[in-house]
C-alpha positions as CSV (number, residue, x, y, z in Angstrom):
1,X,137.6,76.5,94.5
2,X,136.0,73.4,96.1
3,X,133.4,71.8,93.9
4,X,130.1,70.3,95.0
5,X,131.5,66.7,95.1
6,X,134.6,67.7,97.0
7,X,132.5,69.6,99.5
8,X,130.2,66.7,100.1
9,X,127.2,68.6,98.6
10,X,125.3,66.7,96.0
11,X,123.7,68.5,93.0
12,X,120.3,67.6,94.2
13,X,121.0,69.2,97.6
14,X,122.4,72.3,96.0
15,X,119.3,72.6,93.8
16,X,117.0,72.2,96.9
17,X,119.0,75.1,98.5
18,X,118.5,77.2,95.4
19,X,114.7,76.5,95.3
20,X,114.4,77.2,99.0
21,X,116.1,80.6,98.5
22,X,113.9,81.4,95.6
23,X,110.8,80.5,97.6
24,X,112.0,82.7,100.5
25,X,112.6,85.7,98.1
26,X,109.1,85.2,96.6
27,X,107.5,85.3,100.1
28,X,109.5,88.4,101.0
29,X,108.6,90.2,97.8
30,X,105.9,92.9,98.3
31,X,103.6,93.7,95.4
32,X,102.3,97.3,95.4
33,X,98.5,97.4,94.8
34,X,95.3,99.3,95.7
35,X,92.7,96.7,96.4
36,X,89.4,97.5,98.2
37,X,88.5,95.0,100.9
38,X,86.2,94.5,103.8
39,X,88.3,94.7,107.0
40,X,86.8,92.8,109.9
41,X,87.9,92.8,113.6
42,X,86.3,91.9,116.9
43,X,85.2,95.5,117.3
44,X,83.4,95.8,113.9
45,X,83.7,95.9,110.2
46,X,84.7,98.6,107.7
47,X,86.2,99.2,104.3
48,X,89.9,99.5,103.7
49,X,92.6,99.3,101.0
50,X,95.3,96.7,100.7
51,X,98.3,98.8,99.7
52,X,100.9,96.1,99.3
53,X,100.9,92.3,99.6
54,X,103.4,89.4,100.0
55,X,103.0,85.7,100.7
56,X,103.4,86.4,104.4
57,X,101.6,89.7,105.0
58,X,100.0,92.9,103.8
59,X,99.8,96.6,104.5
60,X,96.3,97.9,104.8
61,X,94.9,101.4,105.0
62,X,91.8,102.1,107.1
63,X,90.4,105.2,108.7
64,X,92.4,106.2,111.8
65,X,89.3,106.0,114.0
66,X,88.7,102.3,113.0
67,X,90.1,100.1,115.8
68,X,92.2,97.1,114.8
69,X,92.6,94.4,117.3
70,X,95.3,91.7,117.4
71,X,93.6,89.6,114.8
72,X,92.1,91.0,111.6
73,X,90.7,89.6,108.4
74,X,90.4,91.2,104.9
75,X,87.7,89.9,102.6
76,X,88.4,90.7,99.0
77,X,85.3,88.8,97.8
78,X,82.6,86.8,99.5
79,X,84.7,83.7,99.3
80,X,88.3,85.1,99.5
81,X,89.5,86.0,103.0
82,X,93.0,86.8,104.3
83,X,93.5,86.5,108.0
84,X,96.4,87.5,110.3
85,X,97.8,89.4,113.2
86,X,98.4,93.1,113.4
87,X,102.1,93.7,113.9
88,X,102.2,97.5,113.7
89,X,99.9,100.5,113.3
90,X,100.7,104.1,112.3
91,X,97.7,106.3,111.9
92,X,95.7,105.0,108.9
93,X,98.2,102.2,108.0
94,X,98.6,98.8,109.6
95,X,100.9,95.9,108.9
96,X,99.4,92.4,109.1
97,X,101.3,89.1,109.3
98,X,99.2,86.2,107.9
99,X,98.6,83.2,110.0
100,X,99.9,81.1,107.2
101,X,101.5,81.9,103.8
102,X,99.2,82.6,100.9
103,X,99.3,82.0,97.1
104,X,99.7,85.5,95.8
105,X,98.8,84.5,92.2
106,X,95.5,83.1,93.4
107,X,94.7,86.2,95.4
108,X,95.4,88.5,92.4
109,X,93.5,86.3,89.9
110,X,90.2,87.7,88.6
111,X,87.1,86.5,90.5
112,X,85.5,83.4,88.9
113,X,81.9,82.3,88.7
114,X,80.5,81.1,92.0
115,X,78.7,77.8,92.5
116,X,75.4,79.5,91.8
117,X,76.6,81.0,88.5
118,X,77.2,84.5,89.9
119,X,80.4,86.4,89.9
120,X,81.8,86.8,93.4
121,X,81.2,90.4,94.7
122,X,82.8,92.5,97.3
123,X,81.2,91.6,100.7
124,X,78.8,94.1,102.2
125,X,79.4,95.5,105.7
126,X,76.9,93.9,108.1
127,X,75.6,96.0,110.9
128,X,72.4,96.8,112.8
129,X,71.5,100.4,113.3
130,X,68.4,102.6,113.0
131,X,67.7,104.5,109.9
132,X,65.0,106.9,108.8
133,X,63.3,106.4,105.4
134,X,61.2,109.0,103.7
135,X,58.5,108.0,101.2
136,X,57.4,111.4,100.1
137,X,56.5,113.1,103.4
138,X,55.9,109.8,105.2
139,X,58.5,108.9,107.8
140,X,59.4,105.2,108.1
141,X,61.7,103.8,110.9
142,X,63.9,100.9,109.8
143,X,67.1,99.1,110.8
144,X,70.2,98.8,108.6
145,X,71.2,95.2,107.9
146,X,74.1,95.7,105.5
147,X,75.6,98.5,103.4
148,X,78.0,99.1,100.5
149,X,78.9,102.2,98.5
150,X,76.2,101.2,96.0
151,X,73.3,100.2,98.1
152,X,71.8,99.2,101.4
153,X,69.6,96.5,102.9
154,X,67.2,97.5,105.6
155,X,64.6,95.7,107.8
156,X,61.1,97.2,108.2
157,X,57.5,96.0,108.5
158,X,56.4,98.3,105.7
159,X,55.7,96.9,102.2
160,X,57.2,98.9,99.3
161,X,56.5,99.0,95.6
162,X,59.5,98.0,93.6
163,X,61.0,101.0,91.8
164,X,59.8,103.4,94.4
165,X,62.1,106.4,95.2
166,X,63.1,107.0,98.8
167,X,65.2,109.4,100.8
168,X,67.4,107.9,103.5
169,X,68.6,109.8,106.5
170,X,71.2,108.8,109.2
171,X,73.5,111.2,111.2
172,X,76.5,112.2,109.1
173,X,75.2,110.6,105.9
174,X,72.5,113.0,105.0
175,X,70.4,113.4,101.8
176,X,70.9,109.9,100.4
177,X,68.4,109.0,97.7
178,X,67.7,105.5,96.4
179,X,65.4,103.2,94.6
180,X,63.7,100.0,96.0
181,X,65.1,97.1,94.0
182,X,63.7,94.1,95.9
183,X,61.8,93.1,99.1
184,X,61.7,89.7,100.8
185,X,59.6,89.5,104.0
186,X,60.9,92.4,106.1
187,X,64.2,92.9,104.2
188,X,64.3,95.6,101.6
189,X,67.1,96.2,99.1
190,X,67.7,99.8,98.1
191,X,70.1,101.0,95.4
192,X,71.6,104.4,95.9
193,X,71.1,107.0,93.1
194,X,74.8,107.8,93.4
195,X,77.6,105.8,94.9
196,X,78.7,107.0,98.3
197,X,82.2,108.4,98.5
198,X,84.3,105.7,100.1
199,X,86.1,108.1,102.4
200,X,82.8,109.3,103.8
201,X,81.5,105.8,104.2
202,X,84.7,104.7,106.0
203,X,84.4,107.7,108.5
204,X,80.8,106.9,109.1
205,X,81.4,103.2,109.7
206,X,84.2,104.1,112.1
207,X,82.0,106.3,114.2
208,X,79.0,104.0,114.2
209,X,80.9,100.9,115.2
210,X,82.1,102.8,118.2
211,X,78.5,103.1,119.3
212,X,78.3,99.3,119.6
213,X,81.1,99.4,122.2
214,X,79.5,102.2,124.2
215,X,78.1,101.3,127.6
216,X,75.0,102.9,129.0
217,X,77.0,105.1,131.5
218,X,78.5,107.1,128.6
219,X,75.1,107.9,127.2
220,X,73.9,108.8,130.6
221,X,76.8,111.3,130.9
222,X,75.8,112.9,127.6
223,X,72.1,113.1,128.7
224,X,73.2,114.7,132.0
225,X,75.4,117.2,130.0
226,X,72.4,118.2,127.9
227,X,70.2,118.9,131.0
228,X,67.1,117.6,129.2
229,X,65.7,114.4,127.8
230,X,65.3,116.1,124.4
231,X,69.0,116.6,123.4
232,X,68.0,119.0,120.6
233,X,66.7,121.5,123.1
234,X,68.4,123.3,125.9
235,X,71.6,121.4,125.4
236,X,74.9,122.5,126.8
237,X,78.0,123.2,124.6
238,X,80.1,120.4,123.3
239,X,83.8,121.0,122.5
240,X,85.5,119.4,119.5
241,X,89.2,118.9,120.2
242,X,92.0,118.1,117.8
243,X,95.0,116.1,119.0
244,X,98.3,116.0,117.1
245,X,100.8,113.1,117.3
246,X,102.7,114.8,120.1
247,X,99.7,115.1,122.4
248,X,99.0,118.8,121.8
249,X,95.3,119.7,122.0
250,X,93.7,122.4,119.8
251,X,90.1,123.6,120.3
252,X,88.5,123.3,116.9
253,X,85.0,124.6,117.8
254,X,82.3,124.7,120.4
255,X,78.9,123.2,119.2
256,X,75.5,123.4,120.6
257,X,74.1,120.0,119.4
258,X,75.5,116.5,119.0
259,X,74.6,116.7,115.3
260,X,76.8,119.7,114.8
261,X,79.6,118.2,116.9
262,X,79.5,114.9,114.8
263,X,79.6,116.9,111.5
264,X,82.6,118.9,112.8
265,X,84.2,115.6,113.9
266,X,83.9,114.2,110.4
267,X,85.1,117.4,108.7
268,X,88.3,117.6,110.8
269,X,89.2,114.0,111.6
270,X,91.5,113.7,108.6
271,X,93.6,116.7,109.6
272,X,94.5,115.5,113.1
273,X,96.0,112.4,114.7
274,X,92.8,112.1,116.8
275,X,89.7,114.1,117.4
276,X,87.7,114.0,120.6
277,X,84.5,115.6,121.8
278,X,84.0,116.8,125.4
279,X,81.0,118.1,127.3
280,X,80.8,121.3,129.3
281,X,82.3,119.5,132.3
282,X,85.4,118.6,130.3
283,X,84.5,114.9,130.2
284,X,85.5,113.2,126.9
285,X,82.5,111.4,125.3
286,X,82.6,108.3,123.1
287,X,81.8,108.9,119.5
288,X,79.1,106.2,119.9
289,X,77.3,108.4,122.5
290,X,77.5,111.4,120.1
291,X,76.2,109.3,117.2
292,X,73.1,108.0,119.2
293,X,72.4,111.5,120.5
294,X,72.6,113.0,117.0
295,X,70.2,110.3,115.8
296,X,67.8,111.2,118.6
297,X,68.0,114.9,117.7
298,X,67.2,114.1,114.0
299,X,64.2,111.9,115.0
300,X,62.9,114.6,117.4
301,X,63.2,117.2,114.6
302,X,61.4,115.0,112.1
303,X,58.6,114.4,114.6
304,X,58.2,118.2,115.0
305,X,58.0,118.6,111.2
306,X,55.2,116.1,111.0
307,X,53.3,117.8,113.8
């Protein structure tokens, strides 16, 4: 057998080769985990789970309806972000290759105190969408600014008493109760009485971020399908269609309102590769259009109750 000296390989060079091989193996090693993170793409933000992690990439699980672009970031805390490129997607799972290798030990370390003496928390999902608040029988219109499973921040001109109990209402996240914890100018922080189920929140975020990409023509199609300005009255049927991974279509149900169609969409989306909603003319409508129509229906119904 040829020794290192006879082969012209010095001990230092051999040690460098060994260290390089160990580094490569460490980078290729995947660590199984289940870590909640804020997943952010150009199309929106949502919650997801990091299922495994290596120095060069990760596998994340998001709701199948949540669109992942070429680039994606995962925020584990407010000051800890992983960024990379989506290399593959299969239903709820996606493989992401990092832009540059990461220090796994640092990522897995417990959050430390921030510069302001606070422990880093999981980032909230930022968004802007209408929400109805009920203070007793009083209806208050507001806009969501950010949300997490434990609470929400809204913007409104109304001044609240700290500790006041509220009921919050948005399509597909009904009967949420909370307590006012703080208010600064028009921003109000509300803690939920019970944490929202993460699966429900992920579905809701997926559908609502689709509304941000909806153009006005799609909403016009839905309005035309209803045959009236008030979508809750004299509306035409909406078909909820399930699609399997082979392209086969199954009629799930026919609904009379956007609210019913959205509820059926949520209830069945986990059982199909994709779920779509079509109007009576067999035109597929964006979930964003359905969400906005359901919100209009709810506000119309609330207005009738007040009258």
